[in-house]
C-alpha positions as CSV (number, residue, x, y, z in Angstrom):
1,M,-19.1,0.5,22.2
2,I,-18.9,-0.4,18.2
3,H,-18.4,-4.0,18.4
4,Q,-21.9,-4.3,19.4
5,F,-22.5,-3.6,15.4
6,D,-21.9,-6.3,12.8
7,S,-18.1,-7.1,12.0
8,S,-18.4,-5.7,8.3
9,L,-19.3,-2.3,9.7
10,H,-16.8,-2.3,12.5
11,N,-14.0,-3.6,9.9
12,R,-15.1,-0.5,7.2
13,F,-15.3,2.5,9.5
14,G,-13.8,2.0,13.0
15,F,-14.7,3.4,16.4
16,Y,-16.2,6.7,15.7
17,Y,-20.3,6.9,15.6
18,A,-23.5,8.3,16.6
19,L,-27.2,7.3,16.4
20,L,-29.2,9.4,14.1
21,G,-32.8,10.1,14.9
22,S,-35.6,11.4,12.0
23,N,-35.2,14.8,13.7
24,L,-31.5,14.8,12.8
25,M,-30.4,14.8,16.2
26,L,-27.4,12.8,16.7
27,R,-27.5,11.0,20.0
28,Q,-23.7,9.6,21.3
29,D,-23.4,6.1,22.2
30,G,-20.3,6.7,24.1
31,T,-17.6,9.6,24.4
32,S,-15.1,8.5,21.1
33,L,-16.9,10.8,18.5
34,R,-16.8,13.9,21.1
35,E,-13.0,12.9,21.9
36,Y,-12.0,12.3,18.2
37,L,-13.7,16.0,17.2
38,S,-12.0,17.3,20.0
39,L,-15.3,18.5,21.5
40,P,-15.3,17.8,24.7
41,D,-18.9,19.6,25.9
42,L,-20.6,18.5,23.2
43,P,-24.2,17.6,24.3
44,E,-25.1,13.9,24.6
45,S,-28.0,14.7,21.7
46,S,-27.0,17.2,19.3
47,D,-28.6,18.3,15.9
48,I,-26.3,17.2,13.3
49,R,-25.6,20.4,11.7
50,E,-24.4,21.8,14.5
51,V,-21.7,19.2,14.9
52,F,-21.2,18.8,11.2
53,P,-22.0,21.8,9.6
54,E,-20.5,20.8,6.2
55,V,-24.0,18.9,5.9
56,I,-26.0,22.1,6.2
57,G,-28.2,21.9,2.6
58,L,-27.8,18.2,2.2
59,E,-30.6,17.9,4.8
60,D,-32.8,16.1,1.9
61,D,-30.2,13.4,1.1
62,I,-29.7,12.4,4.8
63,K,-33.3,12.0,5.4
64,K,-33.5,9.7,2.1
65,V,-31.4,7.8,4.4
66,I,-32.9,7.8,7.2
67,S,-36.4,7.0,5.4
68,G,-34.7,3.9,3.8
69,E,-35.1,5.5,0.1
70,E,-31.0,5.1,0.1
71,N,-28.6,2.8,2.0
72,E,-25.8,5.2,2.5
73,F,-24.9,8.7,2.3
74,V,-21.1,10.0,2.2
75,L,-19.6,13.4,2.5
76,S,-15.9,12.9,1.9
77,G,-12.6,15.1,2.8
78,I,-13.8,17.1,5.5
79,N,-11.3,18.9,7.4
80,R,-10.7,20.2,11.1
81,E,-8.2,22.2,12.9
82,N,-9.0,21.9,16.9
83,Q,-6.4,20.5,19.2
84,R,-5.2,18.8,16.1
85,T,-5.4,18.8,12.4
86,I,-7.9,15.8,11.5
87,C,-9.4,14.6,7.9
88,F,-12.1,12.1,7.9
89,N,-15.2,11.1,5.9
90,L,-19.0,11.3,7.1
91,H,-21.1,8.0,6.3
92,I,-24.7,8.3,6.6
93,I,-25.9,4.3,7.1
94,N,-29.7,3.2,6.9
95,Y,-28.9,0.6,9.9
96,R,-31.5,-0.2,12.7
97,Y,-30.2,0.0,16.1
98,K,-31.6,0.9,19.5
99,G,-35.0,2.0,18.1
100,Y,-32.9,4.0,15.6
101,K,-32.9,3.6,12.0
102,S,-29.9,5.4,10.9
103,I,-26.2,6.3,12.1
104,A,-23.6,8.6,11.5
105,V,-19.9,7.1,11.1
106,V,-16.7,8.9,10.8
107,R,-13.8,7.1,9.1
108,D,-10.4,9.1,10.2
109,I,-8.4,9.4,6.6
110,T,-5.9,11.7,7.9
111,G,-3.1,9.0,7.9
112,D,-3.9,8.2,4.4
113,I,-3.7,11.9,3.2
114,N,-0.7,12.6,5.1
115,S,1.0,9.4,3.5
116,I,0.0,10.0,-0.1
117,R,1.0,14.1,0.3
118,S,4.4,12.4,1.2
119,I,4.2,10.0,-1.9
120,Q,3.2,13.0,-4.1
121,Q,6.2,14.9,-3.1
122,N,8.6,12.2,-3.8
123,R,6.9,11.7,-7.1
124,N,7.0,15.4,-8.1
125,E,10.9,15.6,-7.5
126,I,11.3,12.8,-9.7
127,I,9.2,14.4,-12.4
128,L,11.0,17.6,-12.0
129,L,14.4,16.0,-12.4
130,H,13.0,14.1,-15.6
131,N,12.3,17.7,-16.8
132,K,15.6,18.7,-16.3
133,L,16.8,15.3,-18.2
134,V,14.4,16.8,-21.0
135,E,15.6,20.2,-21.2
136,K,19.2,18.9,-21.6
137,N,18.3,17.2,-24.5
138,M,16.9,19.7,-26.0
139,E,19.9,21.9,-25.4
140,L,22.1,19.2,-27.1
141,D,19.9,19.2,-30.0
142,A,20.0,22.8,-30.7
143,A,24.1,22.5,-30.2
144,N,23.7,19.9,-33.0
145,R,21.5,22.6,-34.9
146,E,24.0,25.1,-34.8
147,L,26.8,22.6,-35.9
148,I,25.0,22.2,-39.3
149,E,24.1,25.7,-40.1
150,S,27.7,27.1,-39.2
151,R,29.5,24.9,-42.0
152,D,32.3,27.5,-42.1
153,E,33.4,27.1,-38.4
154,T,32.6,23.1,-38.5
155,R,36.1,22.2,-37.1
156,K,35.8,24.7,-34.6
157,L,31.8,23.7,-33.7
158,N,32.9,20.2,-33.7
159,L,35.5,20.8,-31.0
160,E,33.1,22.4,-29.1
161,L,30.3,20.2,-29.5
162,E,32.4,17.4,-28.2
163,E,32.9,19.0,-24.9
164,K,29.5,20.1,-24.8
165,V,28.4,16.4,-25.4
166,R,31.0,15.1,-22.6
167,Q,29.4,18.0,-20.0
168,R,26.0,17.0,-20.9
169,T,26.6,13.3,-20.8
170,S,28.4,13.9,-17.3
171,E,25.1,15.8,-16.4
172,L,22.5,13.3,-17.5
173,K,24.3,10.8,-15.8
174,E,24.1,12.8,-12.6
175,S,20.7,13.4,-12.9
176,Y,19.9,10.2,-13.9
177,D,21.8,8.4,-10.6
178,L,20.1,11.1,-8.7
179,A,16.5,10.1,-9.7
180,T,18.1,6.3,-9.2
181,R,18.8,7.0,-5.4
182,L,15.7,9.1,-4.8
183,F,14.0,5.7,-6.2
184,F,15.7,3.3,-4.1
185,Q,15.6,5.5,-1.0
186,T,11.7,5.9,-1.2
187,V,11.1,2.3,-1.6
188,N,13.9,1.6,1.6
189,S,12.0,4.4,3.6
190,L,8.4,2.5,2.9
191,T,10.1,-0.5,4.0
192,H,12.1,1.0,6.9
193,A,8.6,2.4,8.3
194,L,7.0,-1.0,8.2
195,E,9.9,-2.6,9.9
196,I,9.6,0.3,12.8
197,R,5.9,-0.7,13.6
198,D,6.7,-4.7,13.3
199,P,10.2,-5.2,14.9
200,Y,9.6,-9.0,14.5
201,T,9.7,-8.9,10.9
202,V,12.8,-6.7,10.5
203,G,14.5,-8.0,6.8
204,H,11.0,-9.7,6.0
205,Q,10.5,-8.1,2.9
206,H,14.3,-7.9,1.7
207,R,14.5,-11.6,2.1
208,V,11.2,-12.4,0.6
209,A,12.3,-10.3,-2.6
210,D,15.6,-11.6,-2.6
211,L,14.2,-15.2,-2.4
212,A,11.2,-14.2,-4.8
213,A,13.9,-12.9,-7.1
214,A,16.1,-16.2,-7.6
215,I,12.9,-18.3,-8.3
216,A,12.2,-15.7,-11.3
217,G,15.7,-16.3,-12.4
218,K,15.5,-19.8,-11.7
219,M,12.0,-20.0,-14.4
220,R,13.8,-17.8,-16.7
221,L,11.8,-15.2,-16.5
222,D,12.6,-11.9,-18.5
223,E,15.4,-9.5,-16.9
224,K,12.7,-6.7,-16.4
225,I,10.2,-8.9,-14.9
226,T,12.5,-9.9,-12.4
227,E,13.1,-6.5,-11.3
228,G,9.9,-5.8,-10.6
229,I,9.4,-8.7,-8.5
230,L,12.5,-7.5,-6.6
231,I,10.6,-4.2,-6.0
232,A,7.7,-5.7,-5.2
233,G,8.9,-8.1,-2.6
234,Q,10.4,-5.0,-0.6
235,L,7.0,-3.1,-0.7
236,H,4.9,-6.2,0.0
237,D,3.7,-5.7,2.9
238,I,3.7,-1.8,3.2
239,G,-0.1,-1.8,3.7
240,K,0.9,-3.2,7.1
241,I,1.2,0.1,8.8
242,Y,-2.2,1.2,8.9
243,V,-2.6,-2.4,11.0
244,P,-2.6,-1.5,14.7
245,S,0.9,-2.5,16.0
246,E,-0.7,-4.7,18.6
247,F,-1.8,-7.0,16.3
248,L,1.5,-7.2,14.3
249,T,3.2,-8.4,17.5
250,K,0.8,-10.1,19.5
251,P,2.2,-13.1,21.0
252,G,-0.7,-15.3,21.3
253,I,-3.3,-16.1,18.3
254,L,-4.9,-13.8,16.4
255,S,-8.8,-13.5,17.1
256,E,-11.0,-13.7,13.7
257,E,-11.8,-9.9,13.8
258,E,-8.0,-9.0,14.6
259,F,-7.2,-11.4,11.8
260,S,-9.6,-9.7,9.3
261,V,-7.7,-6.4,9.9
262,I,-4.4,-7.8,9.0
263,K,-5.9,-9.4,5.8
264,T,-6.6,-5.8,4.5
265,H,-2.8,-5.0,4.2
266,P,-2.8,-6.4,0.4
267,R,-5.5,-3.8,0.0
268,M,-4.2,-0.6,1.7
269,G,-0.4,-1.2,0.2
270,F,-2.2,-0.8,-3.5
271,E,-3.9,2.1,-2.2
272,I,-0.8,3.6,-0.9
273,I,1.5,2.8,-4.5
274,K,-1.0,2.6,-7.1
275,D,-0.3,6.2,-8.4
276,I,3.8,6.0,-8.3
277,E,4.4,5.3,-12.0
278,F,6.7,2.3,-11.3
279,P,7.9,0.7,-14.9
280,W,6.7,-2.2,-13.5
281,P,3.0,-3.3,-12.4
282,I,3.9,-3.3,-8.6
283,A,0.4,-2.2,-7.1
284,S,-1.1,-5.4,-8.9
285,I,1.5,-7.6,-7.3
286,V,1.5,-6.4,-3.9
287,L,-2.2,-6.4,-4.0
288,Q,-2.5,-9.8,-5.3
289,H,0.3,-11.3,-3.0
290,H,-1.9,-13.5,-0.9
291,E,-4.0,-15.0,-3.3
292,L,-3.8,-18.9,-3.8
293,I,-4.6,-20.7,-6.5
294,D,-7.5,-22.5,-5.5
295,G,-9.4,-19.3,-4.6
296,S,-8.9,-19.7,-0.9
297,G,-6.4,-16.6,-0.6
298,Y,-7.6,-12.9,-0.4
299,P,-8.2,-10.2,-0.7
300,Y,-10.2,-11.0,-3.5
301,G,-10.2,-14.9,-3.6
302,L,-8.8,-15.4,-7.3
303,V,-7.9,-18.4,-9.0
304,N,-4.9,-19.7,-11.4
305,D,-4.6,-17.5,-14.6
306,E,-6.5,-14.9,-12.8
307,I,-3.5,-14.1,-10.4
308,R,-0.3,-12.6,-11.9
309,I,2.9,-14.8,-12.2
310,E,4.7,-12.2,-10.3
311,A,2.6,-12.2,-7.4
312,K,2.4,-16.1,-7.4
313,I,6.5,-16.3,-6.9
314,L,6.1,-13.8,-4.3
315,C,3.3,-16.0,-2.4
316,V,5.6,-18.7,-2.6
317,A,8.6,-16.7,-1.2
318,D,6.7,-15.2,1.6
319,V,5.6,-18.4,2.9
320,M,9.2,-20.0,3.1
321,E,10.1,-16.8,4.7
322,A,7.5,-16.6,7.1
323,M,7.7,-20.8,7.9
324,S,12.0,-19.9,8.2
325,T,11.7,-17.5,10.9
326,N,10.6,-16.7,14.4
327,R,7.4,-14.8,15.1
328,P,5.6,-13.4,18.1
329,Y,3.1,-16.1,18.1
330,R,5.4,-19.4,17.4
331,I,9.0,-20.8,16.9
332,S,10.0,-21.3,13.4
333,P,9.3,-24.5,11.9
334,G,12.4,-24.4,10.0
335,T,13.2,-24.3,6.2
336,L,12.9,-28.3,5.8
337,N,9.0,-28.0,7.1
338,A,8.2,-24.8,4.7
339,L,9.7,-26.9,1.8
340,N,7.4,-29.8,3.1
341,E,4.6,-27.2,3.3
342,L,5.0,-26.3,-0.3
343,V,5.3,-29.8,-1.6
344,K,2.0,-30.9,0.3
345,F,0.0,-27.5,-1.7
346,R,2.1,-27.9,-4.9
347,A,-0.6,-27.3,-7.7
348,V,-3.2,-26.8,-5.0
349,K,-2.4,-23.8,-3.2
350,Y,0.7,-22.7,-5.3
351,D,1.7,-22.7,-8.7
352,R,3.7,-25.6,-9.7
353,E,6.3,-24.2,-11.6
354,V,7.0,-21.7,-9.1
355,V,7.3,-24.3,-6.2
356,D,9.5,-26.2,-8.4
357,A,12.1,-23.7,-9.1
358,C,12.2,-22.8,-5.2
359,I,12.3,-26.4,-4.0
360,E,15.4,-27.1,-6.5
361,L,17.1,-23.5,-5.1
362,F,17.3,-25.1,-1.9
363,E,18.2,-28.1,-2.5
364,S,20.8,-27.6,-5.0
365,G,22.1,-24.6,-2.6
366,E,22.2,-22.2,-4.9
367,F,19.9,-20.0,-2.0
368,S,20.1,-20.4,1.4
369,W,19.3,-17.8,4.0
370,D,22.8,-17.6,5.1
371,K,24.3,-16.0,2.1
372,Q,21.5,-13.4,2.5
């Protein structure tokens, strides 16, 4: 089983692997690779070129890994269509195990590819709407030029132009409204997709977003920054789509291995939305929302000003919401204990100004979970 290897290899690749000898023969240490590739009759020992014909012609690169000249060789984006359509990356790694000097590891990226395609489709629709807006503006410019060139028909053209302007304005507004609706529908769809997998945190992202926006308002941040924080809050946990649902809903304490998987969700969230052209740095905010100013956060252990102010705000809002609601593994400690937690680690883990703004919101009654 894969847990026989070190945890870093496990976290990176998953469960599909085979031992690789210097003669380029694969030896299966279990059935997971055979099942994943839908090859039930695959012998226990097979030539790697028979199992993965994509490596034909690349034998020298693989042998460099086996000999230790190179640490790793990667062949990305392999597609297969057997009983189902799958996409994966093949990694040949110099790794001593059971007398073998290397292993072949398969990393499934089917879900990643499908998610990226879905997001790209939404992005293309928005681009199409933008192009239509540009075309409408070009038509309006042409109408204005006609007005200047036809001085003898000024009055008539003015009347016609006014009608065209009203029509174009209406069409532009409809196109803009449609693009805006598509944008927020995409955000809500991504949020809903996560809530289906983790029913214990239904509404969590929206509540965190509302509190984070309120904190930003209390700190008198620019309205545009506050809007970005609101959107980032609604998407901050989207990376948990790739976390096994049994980890998210486990009633007991998570093992170190399980928690290390959950800790990948900021980076996975970044990968999901990094190519979407938001008017705010949403991907960076999502990536940093679990960073703490003393460097004890994750995924990169950033400190102080290395962390965006939006992410610092999102972090505090996330802690407040998490401690104020029940979880599968514990009953909510309550809002008062959550505030005490912020006070305890104010200017240690959490930004001083952000904590002060959050506390003032709750103590003054300007914000409460019941109002949301």
